[in-house]
C-alpha positions, -999 to +999 in steps of 0.1 A: -078-346-358-115-345-365-131-350-400-169-351-397-186-375-422-215-352-428-194-325-444-178-320-479-142-308-482-122-288-507-086-292-519-080-257-503-090-271-468-124-255-465-155-275-454-191-270-462-222-283-443-253-281-464-287-273-448-314-270-476-304-243-500-278-229-476-243-239-467-220-232-437-183-228-446-152-230-424-117-242-424-108-278-416-093-290-383-061-298-403-060-262-417-065-245-384-038-267-369-013-259-397-021-221-394-017-219-356-034-194-334-060-175-354-062-138-345-084-123-371-108-134-399-117-109-426-145-115-451-143-091-480-174-102-500-205-100-477-236-100-498-218-109-530-220-141-551-186-157-550-178-184-576-162-218-566-125-215-559-126-177-557-112-159-527-139-146-502-116-134-474-085-140-454-077-157-421-048-143-400-028-164-377+001-153-355+027-164-381+008-160-415-022-148-435-040-172-457-067-167-483-101-183-479-114-200-510-151-207-517-157-244-520-189-239-542-205-209-558-228-190-535-240-157-522-226-148-488-256-141-466-241-141-431-207-138-414-204-157-381-207-129-356-189-150-329-156-152-349-155-114-353-152-111-315-135-144-308-116-156-339-099-183-319-132-203-321-118-214-355-090-232-335-111-246-307-143-256-325-136-256-363-168-274-373-194-259-350-189-225-334-160-217-357-179-216-390-170-186-410-197-177-435-232-189-445-240-189-482-271-194-504-260-221-528-260-211-565-254-246-580-258-276-557-243-299-584-209-283-575-210-302-543-202-334-563-168-319-571-158-319-534-143-347-513-159-367-486-141-372-452-122-403-464-110-387-496-100-355-478-079-375-452-061-393-481-054-359-498-036-347-467-018-379-461-037-392-431-053-423-446 
């Protein structure tokens, strides 16, 4: 499994890549592997400010539906158009082409509450 060092990770298995005042959010390689084949991603809060730990959508796999939790507070400014047509990108390329939403960060200090790659691996029993 892959855990890029340049990302921050939540206890709910989401990752965030920060670029300036924006962040790209997706689910971790571990999460997509546990979910299985992704068939649909639904974002219910486009254009809204979603607080840290609040639900911003769902991810549907063949066997289950799972809530998506915002790792930090932010306004959802974009939904990845590629996953609307090809949701399996979350399985095949979780950290690049399979990102889910882009947000405008509301409080960059919240990033300090997230885990680095090493701490995340420990939290899932891989370190």
